[in-house]
C-alpha positions, 0 to 999 in steps of 0.5 A: 824399065827394060834392058837390051835383051827385052828389045833384042828381037826388034830394032831399038835406039838402045841396042847394044848400049847396056853391053857398053855400060857393063864393059866400061864398069868392068862387070863382064868378068876378067879371067886374069883378075879372077873376076867373074861376071855377075848374073845375066846381062845387063850385069849392071842391073844386079845388086851384087854389081852395085855392091861391088862398085860401092866397095871397090873404086873403079880403076881406069874408068873413063866416063867420057869414053863411056858417054861417047861410046853410048852416043856413037852406038845411038848414032849407029842404031839410027843409021841402021834404020830407014824408019825415022817417023817418031811419035808425036808424044816424044818429049811431051810435057802436057797431059800428065798421067794421074790415074792408076790402071786397075790392078796396078800396085807398083810402088813406083807407079803409085808414088809417081802418080801421087807426086803429079796428082799432088803437085797439080792440085797445089799448082792448078794453073801451072803444069810443072810436073810431067810423068811417063814422058816418051823419048824415043818411040818410033825413032828407028821402028814403028813399034820400037822403044815405046816403053822408054819413058822418063818417070818424071820431068820437073819444070823448074823455070828459066829453061831448066828441067829435071829428068827423074828416074824414080825408084822405091824398091826395084833395081839398084841406084846403079841401074837407075843412074845408067837408065837416066844417063841413057835417056839424056844421051838420046835427048842430046842426039834428038836435039843436036844431031844433024841426022835427026829432022826436027820436024818429027818432034811436035813438042819443042819446049823440052828440046830448047832447055838450057840446063838439064838436071839428071836425078835418081830419086828414091827413099833414103832407105833405097841407098842404105846399102851402097856408096856410089859417091865416086860414080856420082862424081865421075858422071858429073865430070864426064857429062861436063866434058861430053857437053864440051866435046859435042858442043852442046848448047845446054848443061847436064849434071847428075845427082842421087837424091833421097825423098822423105815425104815432101823433102828432097836432099842429096844422098849422104853417103857413109864416110866409113867406107 
């Protein structure tokens, strides 16, 4: 996935959002406290940022305020553009991508394709897994946000879905959590904001969900150096409050999960911290 800087030369529904996250997570530096910014922005992408949040509890972190700020920036970015065509591919659940491009050796892409290919073989009469699901292509510019895609969407039945950010070795759990969080807020905007003409979305099933589970899914070893249990709890509290504040007609929750071959389970953070 890519950050704001990659998209700075063209309009994006996510313009400025990464900076809001860095500020809310207190990663932009604080001279009076002797705290320097970690690396180049987005600061929450760096391993040291994830380590810091694992070691020191966030003081005065207001998750609801962050969610509202991100949502407000999405609205501003929409209003700043006169182009709102949208791609016919946004929020699709059909047409799973199972083939690998020649030379693509990304562990995450290989695993993502393997999951979809395996589950499609096990359930040939039912499409329950979709991958590389576009969410914002063409919302504010003809070529903007084409790379913004949910790694995996799992249909659980009963109008319930999982949005999964899949990781193997790249980035950190913190960065992955912020990515899937941003995508969920664009989902809420696309579905509920009166500014958005629903006619631009050809695919409707996902936009009529009753419950969305946001998940970071990675091998257990991916989480070994971290403890983001406090952040996980804050995100869940914030999402619940956000749903009430925005009068959403669906429920959002969040969790980190470990993947071990075919088994999935919540991450068991170290109790020694």
